[in-house]
Structure formats: structure tokens, C-alpha cells
C-alpha atoms as an extended CHARMM CRD file, in Angstrom:
* protein
*
       125  EXT
         1         1  MET       CA           -132.7630000000     -251.4840000000      -93.3910000000  PROA      1               0.0000000000
         2         2  ARG       CA           -131.1820000000     -254.5710000000      -91.8810000000  PROA      2               0.0000000000
         3         3  LEU       CA           -131.4450000000     -257.9410000000      -93.6020000000  PROA      3               0.0000000000
         4         4  GLN       CA           -133.5440000000     -259.4070000000      -90.8050000000  PROA      4               0.0000000000
         5         5  ASP       CA           -136.1420000000     -256.6790000000      -91.4170000000  PROA      5               0.0000000000
         6         6  LEU       CA           -136.9950000000     -258.1520000000      -94.8240000000  PROA      6               0.0000000000
         7         7  PRO       CA           -140.2650000000     -260.1220000000      -94.8940000000  PROA      7               0.0000000000
         8         8  LEU       CA           -140.2410000000     -263.8530000000      -94.2420000000  PROA      8               0.0000000000
         9         9  ALA       CA           -141.5000000000     -266.2440000000      -96.9170000000  PROA      9               0.0000000000
        10        10  SER       CA           -144.1140000000     -267.9170000000      -94.7230000000  PROA      10              0.0000000000
        11        11  ASP       CA           -145.3670000000     -268.4180000000      -91.1860000000  PROA      11              0.0000000000
        12        12  ASP       CA           -142.9250000000     -271.2870000000      -90.5770000000  PROA      12              0.0000000000
        13        13  LYS       CA           -140.1120000000     -268.6880000000      -90.4360000000  PROA      13              0.0000000000
        14        14  LYS       CA           -138.2940000000     -269.8960000000      -93.5860000000  PROA      14              0.0000000000
        15        15  ARG       CA           -136.1900000000     -267.1320000000      -95.0310000000  PROA      15              0.0000000000
        16        16  SER       CA           -137.2620000000     -265.6460000000      -98.3260000000  PROA      16              0.0000000000
        17        17  PRO       CA           -134.8300000000     -266.0040000000     -101.2510000000  PROA      17              0.0000000000
        18        18  THR       CA           -134.6940000000     -262.2060000000     -101.1250000000  PROA      18              0.0000000000
        19        19  VAL       CA           -132.8130000000     -262.3810000000      -97.8190000000  PROA      19              0.0000000000
        20        20  THR       CA           -130.2390000000     -264.7920000000      -99.2270000000  PROA      20              0.0000000000
        21        21  SER       CA           -129.8810000000     -262.8210000000     -102.4520000000  PROA      21              0.0000000000
        22        22  ALA       CA           -129.3790000000     -259.5910000000     -100.5020000000  PROA      22              0.0000000000
        23        23  LEU       CA           -126.8180000000     -261.3380000000      -98.3240000000  PROA      23              0.0000000000
        24        24  VAL       CA           -124.9430000000     -262.6920000000     -101.3680000000  PROA      24              0.0000000000
        25        25  GLU       CA           -124.7340000000     -259.1720000000     -102.7650000000  PROA      25              0.0000000000
        26        26  ARG       CA           -123.5680000000     -257.7220000000      -99.4490000000  PROA      26              0.0000000000
        27        27  LEU       CA           -120.9130000000     -260.4120000000      -98.9880000000  PROA      27              0.0000000000
        28        28  ARG       CA           -119.7480000000     -259.9960000000     -102.5960000000  PROA      28              0.0000000000
        29        29  ASN       CA           -119.3820000000     -256.2390000000     -102.0860000000  PROA      29              0.0000000000
        30        30  ASP       CA           -117.4640000000     -256.7350000000      -98.8340000000  PROA      30              0.0000000000
        31        31  ILE       CA           -115.1000000000     -259.2210000000     -100.5260000000  PROA      31              0.0000000000
        32        32  ILE       CA           -114.4830000000     -256.8920000000     -103.4750000000  PROA      32              0.0000000000
        33        33  ALA       CA           -113.9060000000     -253.9430000000     -101.1080000000  PROA      33              0.0000000000
        34        34  ALA       CA           -111.5040000000     -256.1630000000      -99.0800000000  PROA      34              0.0000000000
        35        35  ASP       CA           -113.6000000000     -255.7290000000      -95.9230000000  PROA      35              0.0000000000
        36        36  LEU       CA           -113.3460000000     -259.5220000000      -95.9560000000  PROA      36              0.0000000000
        37        37  ALA       CA           -109.6880000000     -260.1130000000      -96.7890000000  PROA      37              0.0000000000
        38        38  PRO       CA           -108.3290000000     -262.6220000000      -99.3240000000  PROA      38              0.0000000000
        39        39  GLY       CA           -107.6520000000     -265.9030000000      -97.5670000000  PROA      39              0.0000000000
        40        40  GLN       CA           -109.7030000000     -264.9010000000      -94.5040000000  PROA      40              0.0000000000
        41        41  ARG       CA           -111.5390000000     -267.7510000000      -92.8300000000  PROA      41              0.0000000000
        42        42  LEU       CA           -115.2350000000     -266.9080000000      -92.6010000000  PROA      42              0.0000000000
        43        43  LYS       CA           -116.6440000000     -267.7330000000      -89.1810000000  PROA      43              0.0000000000
        44        44  LEU       CA           -120.3770000000     -268.3040000000      -89.4780000000  PROA      44              0.0000000000
        45        45  ASN       CA           -121.3360000000     -267.0800000000      -86.0200000000  PROA      45              0.0000000000
        46        46  GLU       CA           -119.4180000000     -263.8220000000      -86.4250000000  PROA      46              0.0000000000
        47        47  LEU       CA           -120.8360000000     -263.2300000000      -89.8990000000  PROA      47              0.0000000000
        48        48  GLY       CA           -124.3450000000     -263.9900000000      -88.6560000000  PROA      48              0.0000000000
        49        49  VAL       CA           -124.0190000000     -261.2690000000      -86.0450000000  PROA      49              0.0000000000
        50        50  ARG       CA           -122.3410000000     -258.8570000000      -88.4680000000  PROA      50              0.0000000000
        51        51  TYR       CA           -125.0750000000     -259.1970000000      -91.1030000000  PROA      51              0.0000000000
        52        52  GLY       CA           -127.9760000000     -259.9280000000      -88.7840000000  PROA      52              0.0000000000
        53        53  VAL       CA           -128.9330000000     -263.2360000000      -90.4220000000  PROA      53              0.0000000000
        54        54  GLY       CA           -129.2750000000     -266.8650000000      -89.4210000000  PROA      54              0.0000000000
        55        55  LEU       CA           -126.8640000000     -269.6540000000      -90.2220000000  PROA      55              0.0000000000
        56        56  VAL       CA           -129.0920000000     -271.2570000000      -92.8780000000  PROA      56              0.0000000000
        57        57  ALA       CA           -129.2180000000     -268.0920000000      -95.0080000000  PROA      57              0.0000000000
        58        58  LEU       CA           -125.5080000000     -267.5300000000      -94.4050000000  PROA      58              0.0000000000
        59        59  ARG       CA           -124.5350000000     -271.0420000000      -95.5240000000  PROA      59              0.0000000000
        60        60  GLU       CA           -126.6910000000     -270.7110000000      -98.6350000000  PROA      60              0.0000000000
        61        61  ALA       CA           -125.1600000000     -267.3270000000      -99.5010000000  PROA      61              0.0000000000
        62        62  LEU       CA           -121.6140000000     -268.6200000000      -98.9930000000  PROA      62              0.0000000000
        63        63  SER       CA           -122.3770000000     -271.6960000000     -101.1080000000  PROA      63              0.0000000000
        64        64  ARG       CA           -123.5470000000     -269.4220000000     -103.9340000000  PROA      64              0.0000000000
        65        65  LEU       CA           -120.3810000000     -267.3610000000     -103.6320000000  PROA      65              0.0000000000
        66        66  ALA       CA           -118.3200000000     -270.5700000000     -103.6670000000  PROA      66              0.0000000000
        67        67  SER       CA           -119.9850000000     -271.5880000000     -106.9330000000  PROA      67              0.0000000000
        68        68  ASN       CA           -119.0800000000     -268.1430000000     -108.3130000000  PROA      68              0.0000000000
        69        69  GLY       CA           -115.4450000000     -268.5160000000     -107.2350000000  PROA      69              0.0000000000
        70        70  LEU       CA           -115.2600000000     -265.7340000000     -104.6360000000  PROA      70              0.0000000000
        71        71  VAL       CA           -115.2530000000     -268.1090000000     -101.6650000000  PROA      71              0.0000000000
        72        72  THR       CA           -113.7990000000     -271.5620000000     -101.1550000000  PROA      72              0.0000000000
        73        73  ALA       CA           -115.5510000000     -274.2920000000      -99.2070000000  PROA      73              0.0000000000
        74        74  THR       CA           -113.4110000000     -276.8830000000      -97.4540000000  PROA      74              0.0000000000
        75        75  ASP       CA           -114.8000000000     -279.9970000000      -95.7720000000  PROA      75              0.0000000000
        76        76  GLN       CA           -114.6640000000     -279.7990000000      -91.9860000000  PROA      76              0.0000000000
        77        77  LYS       CA           -113.0800000000     -276.3270000000      -92.1640000000  PROA      77              0.0000000000
        78        78  GLY       CA           -115.8630000000     -274.1460000000      -93.5230000000  PROA      78              0.0000000000
        79        79  PHE       CA           -115.5760000000     -271.2140000000      -95.8770000000  PROA      79              0.0000000000
        80        80  SER       CA           -112.8270000000     -268.7330000000      -96.6510000000  PROA      80              0.0000000000
        81        81  VAL       CA           -112.3880000000     -265.8290000000      -99.0470000000  PROA      81              0.0000000000
        82        82  LEU       CA           -110.5220000000     -266.8280000000     -102.1820000000  PROA      82              0.0000000000
        83        83  GLY       CA           -106.9000000000     -265.7580000000     -102.0010000000  PROA      83              0.0000000000
        84        84  VAL       CA           -105.2220000000     -263.9660000000     -104.8950000000  PROA      84              0.0000000000
        85        85  SER       CA           -101.6780000000     -264.9680000000     -105.7680000000  PROA      85              0.0000000000
        86        86  ARG       CA            -99.0230000000     -262.4760000000     -106.8120000000  PROA      86              0.0000000000
        87        87  GLU       CA            -99.0080000000     -264.0480000000     -110.2840000000  PROA      87              0.0000000000
        88        88  ASP       CA           -102.7950000000     -263.6720000000     -110.6210000000  PROA      88              0.0000000000
        89        89  PHE       CA           -102.5860000000     -260.0590000000     -109.5250000000  PROA      89              0.0000000000
        90        90  LEU       CA            -99.7990000000     -259.2620000000     -112.0000000000  PROA      90              0.0000000000
        91        91  ASP       CA           -101.7490000000     -261.0200000000     -114.7620000000  PROA      91              0.0000000000
        92        92  LEU       CA           -104.7720000000     -258.8970000000     -113.9220000000  PROA      92              0.0000000000
        93        93  ILE       CA           -102.7000000000     -255.7050000000     -114.0870000000  PROA      93              0.0000000000
        94        94  GLU       CA           -101.1670000000     -256.6980000000     -117.4340000000  PROA      94              0.0000000000
        95        95  THR       CA           -104.6180000000     -257.4610000000     -118.8460000000  PROA      95              0.0000000000
        96        96  ARG       CA           -105.9780000000     -254.1550000000     -117.6020000000  PROA      96              0.0000000000
        97        97  VAL       CA           -103.0670000000     -252.2290000000     -119.1760000000  PROA      97              0.0000000000
        98        98  ALA       CA           -103.6480000000     -254.0060000000     -122.5060000000  PROA      98              0.0000000000
        99        99  ILE       CA           -107.3880000000     -253.2610000000     -122.4670000000  PROA      99              0.0000000000
       100       100  ASP       CA           -106.8560000000     -249.6280000000     -121.4610000000  PROA      100             0.0000000000
       101       101  SER       CA           -104.2350000000     -249.2130000000     -124.1910000000  PROA      101             0.0000000000
       102       102  LEU       CA           -106.6300000000     -250.5640000000     -126.8340000000  PROA      102             0.0000000000
       103       103  ALA       CA           -109.4160000000     -248.2940000000     -125.5920000000  PROA      103             0.0000000000
       104       104  LEU       CA           -107.1200000000     -245.2690000000     -125.6910000000  PROA      104             0.0000000000
       105       105  ARG       CA           -105.9340000000     -246.1320000000     -129.2130000000  PROA      105             0.0000000000
       106       106  ALA       CA           -109.5510000000     -246.5020000000     -130.3990000000  PROA      106             0.0000000000
       107       107  SER       CA           -110.4620000000     -243.1490000000     -128.8510000000  PROA      107             0.0000000000
       108       108  ILE       CA           -107.5210000000     -241.4100000000     -130.4850000000  PROA      108             0.0000000000
       109       109  GLU       CA           -108.3400000000     -242.9580000000     -133.8760000000  PROA      109             0.0000000000
       110       110  LYS       CA           -111.9830000000     -241.9010000000     -133.5530000000  PROA      110             0.0000000000
       111       111  VAL       CA           -110.9580000000     -238.3100000000     -132.8460000000  PROA      111             0.0000000000
       112       112  ALA       CA           -108.5190000000     -238.4100000000     -135.7990000000  PROA      112             0.0000000000
       113       113  LEU       CA           -111.2020000000     -239.7460000000     -138.1540000000  PROA      113             0.0000000000
       114       114  ASN       CA           -113.5990000000     -236.9920000000     -137.1380000000  PROA      114             0.0000000000
       115       115  GLY       CA           -111.0180000000     -234.3890000000     -138.1370000000  PROA      115             0.0000000000
       116       116  ARG       CA           -110.7700000000     -232.5080000000     -134.8740000000  PROA      116             0.0000000000
       117       117  PRO       CA           -108.8210000000     -229.2570000000     -135.3170000000  PROA      117             0.0000000000
       118       118  GLY       CA           -105.4450000000     -229.2080000000     -133.6470000000  PROA      118             0.0000000000
       119       119  PHE       CA           -105.2010000000     -233.0020000000     -133.3790000000  PROA      119             0.0000000000
       120       120  ARG       CA           -101.8730000000     -234.3760000000     -134.4710000000  PROA      120             0.0000000000
       121       121  ARG       CA           -102.1130000000     -237.6270000000     -136.4290000000  PROA      121             0.0000000000
       122       122  ALA       CA            -98.5400000000     -238.4740000000     -135.3840000000  PROA      122             0.0000000000
       123       123  ALA       CA            -99.8540000000     -239.2370000000     -131.8730000000  PROA      123             0.0000000000
       124       124  ILE       CA           -100.9120000000     -242.7130000000     -133.0380000000  PROA      124             0.0000000000
       125       125  PRO       CA            -97.9460000000     -245.0760000000     -133.3200000000  PROA      125             0.0000000000
């Protein structure tokens, strides 16, 4: 189902919030999947064709994403996907390693506490 196939809110052709919400979700997914690249300028006409929506719904969706920090809005320049710096990326990796390490340690300790046969207690530093 295409976004334009969703029902309209009224006879005056205003778009239902469902259309905008669906568009926000679709744009968010495309940004996370890097189908819309970090730093990419978002051209409204091209996006309107790509997603099959009008400019009003598209502007609203991009404004919501800007308030969530996935998109930046610049006066007289429009919208672009938030870029990720090398430092931010490395910070993200370090955080992920720390969280995964804690989760692994907790899992190992849980197995040790349950007295699993063949488990070596020395595995926990």
C-alpha cells in the first residue's frame, strides 16, 4: 500500500495525521538504513515523488524528525539528514562495547550462580 492510498481526513483533501505518521516512520527507517545518507540534503520534490506524498505532509514529517534530531532544518536551505562525526561514531562503538561487556558478564554470573555443570568459575575476571 502506498501512502497516498491511505484515507483522507475530510472532503477538503487535508491529509490525515496517519499519513504524516506513516511518512515519519518510513523516513526514519530510511535514515537508519542509510538509504538517506548522513549529511544528504533532502529535496522536497524528489522525496514527494519517492514516497508518493504532498509537500505539506512531507514538511510536517521532516519537522517532526528535526525535533527528534534525525534531520536538521536550515533557514532558506531546507532539510538535511543529520551527519555523524567520526568522534560520535567512535563514542557510540565504545558505549556499545561497554554495554555488551556488562551484559556478557551478567550472563556468565547468572550461569555460575545456577551451578551449571562444566562451567568454570575462573572465566569471570
